[in-house]
N, C-alpha and C positions, 0 to 999 in steps of 0.2 A: 573496576574492571571491565577490559571491554566483551563487545556477548559475538562469544559464536557468529550468531547468527548474521551479522553483518561484515560487511567480505569490505578491507578498507584499503582504501586506495587512494597513494600521498601523490596529488596532482596539486600542484603551483595557478589551478587555473577553477572558477567556479565555470561549472555545467548547468544547462537549462535545461529544464523537462523537455525531454524529447528523445526520438531512436537514438542510443544511442552501443555503438557495434567494437570487442573488444575482434584483434587483427581480419581473422576468417572464419573466425563465430558466430553464429545466424544477429543480426541486430533486433536489440530489447528497448525497452522502454525506462530511460531512465525519468523519476518522478519528482523534482527538489523538494523535501520536506512542509514542507508551507504548504503546497500542491500539493499535495500524497495524504494531510491533514484538512482542505479543504474540503478534498473528495468521502475520507471515511465518510465525513459527518453526513453526505450528501448519501455515500450505501445506505447509513443508518439511517433515512428524514426516508425514504422507499424502500427500508424494506418496515418499516412499521406503520407506512404506502396500504402494503400490500404483504403487511401482515396476516392476512383469515385465507388467502389466497392457497386453492380449491387446484385448480391449473398443472400438470404436472412438470413444463418447461421451465413455466416462470415459478415455478420452487424447485430450479435446480441452479436456473441461472441468479438466486440470492443465496442458495446457498455460500456461488462460489464468489462472491460480489459479499456474501456475510466473512467470507474468507483472506480477504482481501483487505477487508476495513479492519478482522480482527489481529491484522500481519500488523499494518499500518497501526494498530493500537499500540503494540506489543514490540517492536520494535525500532520506529521513526517517531512518533509523537511523544515533546517531551516528556519525560513524570520530575516532575523536581521533591512527589516523594519517593522514586525510589532509591537507588544509591547506581553509582556508576555513568 
């Protein structure tokens, strides 16, 4: 089953982690799956260590980072118990 959150691009090459640009669109960041899973783990560790913060700036940054970690966990990380 195909995940609609994943854009499939048929390429015959391995794209490294780094900046990636499609035609005249803004460059974006492509992160290989293994690199993304390591980043997710680091975000989770940081969130655990900063869990009791009251500084609104840190809370805001951590919310954004947690959203990124959730996306990696949901759409990038391989889950052997889930079909597809």
